[in-house]
C-alpha positions as CSV (number, residue, x, y, z in Angstrom):
1,X,-0.1,0.1,0.1
2,X,1.6,3.1,-1.2
3,X,0.9,6.9,-1.4
4,X,1.1,9.6,-4.2
5,X,0.6,13.2,-4.0
6,X,1.6,16.2,-5.6
7,X,0.7,19.2,-8.0
8,X,1.3,19.5,-11.7
9,X,1.2,22.8,-13.7
10,X,-0.9,22.5,-16.9
11,X,-0.5,25.8,-18.6
12,X,1.9,28.9,-18.8
13,X,5.6,29.2,-18.0
14,X,7.0,26.8,-15.6
15,X,7.0,27.9,-12.0
16,X,6.9,26.8,-8.4
17,X,3.6,24.9,-8.2
18,X,3.7,25.1,-4.3
19,X,5.8,25.6,-1.3
20,X,8.3,22.8,-0.6
21,X,7.5,22.5,3.0
22,X,3.8,21.9,1.9
23,X,4.9,19.2,-0.5
24,X,7.0,17.7,2.4
25,X,3.8,17.9,4.8
26,X,1.9,16.2,2.0
27,X,4.1,13.4,1.7
28,X,4.8,13.1,5.7
29,X,1.1,12.9,6.6
30,X,0.9,9.6,4.2
31,X,3.4,7.6,6.3
32,X,0.9,5.2,7.4
33,X,0.8,4.5,3.5
34,X,4.4,3.8,3.2
35,X,6.7,3.8,6.1
36,X,9.6,2.3,4.3
37,X,10.6,4.8,1.6
38,X,10.0,8.6,0.9
39,X,10.8,10.3,-2.3
40,X,10.1,13.9,-3.4
41,X,10.4,15.6,-6.8
42,X,10.2,19.5,-6.8
43,X,11.0,21.5,-9.9
44,X,9.3,24.5,-11.7
45,X,5.7,23.1,-13.1
46,X,5.7,20.0,-10.8
47,X,5.7,18.7,-7.4
48,X,5.6,14.9,-6.8
49,X,5.4,13.2,-3.4
50,X,5.6,9.4,-2.7
51,X,5.6,7.3,0.4
52,X,6.2,3.6,-0.4
53,X,5.6,0.1,1.5
54,X,8.8,-2.1,0.5
55,X,7.6,-5.4,-0.4
56,X,8.6,-6.1,-3.8
57,X,12.0,-4.8,-5.1
58,X,13.0,-3.5,-1.7
59,X,16.4,-2.5,-2.9
60,X,15.6,-0.9,-6.6
61,X,12.1,0.4,-6.1
62,X,12.9,4.2,-4.9
63,X,10.6,6.8,-6.4
64,X,10.1,9.0,-8.2
65,X,12.0,7.5,-11.0
66,X,13.0,8.7,-14.3
67,X,13.8,7.5,-17.8
68,X,17.8,7.2,-18.7
69,X,18.0,10.8,-19.4
70,X,16.1,12.2,-16.7
71,X,13.8,14.1,-18.7
72,X,11.0,12.2,-17.9
73,X,9.8,11.4,-14.0
74,X,7.3,9.4,-12.8
75,X,5.4,8.1,-9.5
76,X,3.2,4.9,-9.3
77,X,1.2,3.0,-6.8
78,X,0.7,-0.8,-7.3
79,X,2.6,-3.0,-9.1
């Protein structure tokens, strides 16, 4: 059972979408959803947070994750 949260800007020039402290709060309030790992991505236009319950791929499942070039980032819940 994992938890995801975040904000994605859909229009206009990329800008901070929320305060970093708020993203941290949003992610930390879900500790019960994923007590084993926590990850955030905070850039202009996007703020993503994830809590992870490490059952499958314990060592390699840290999120958010990116493609090889780092140009695309994602988070997911489930398998």
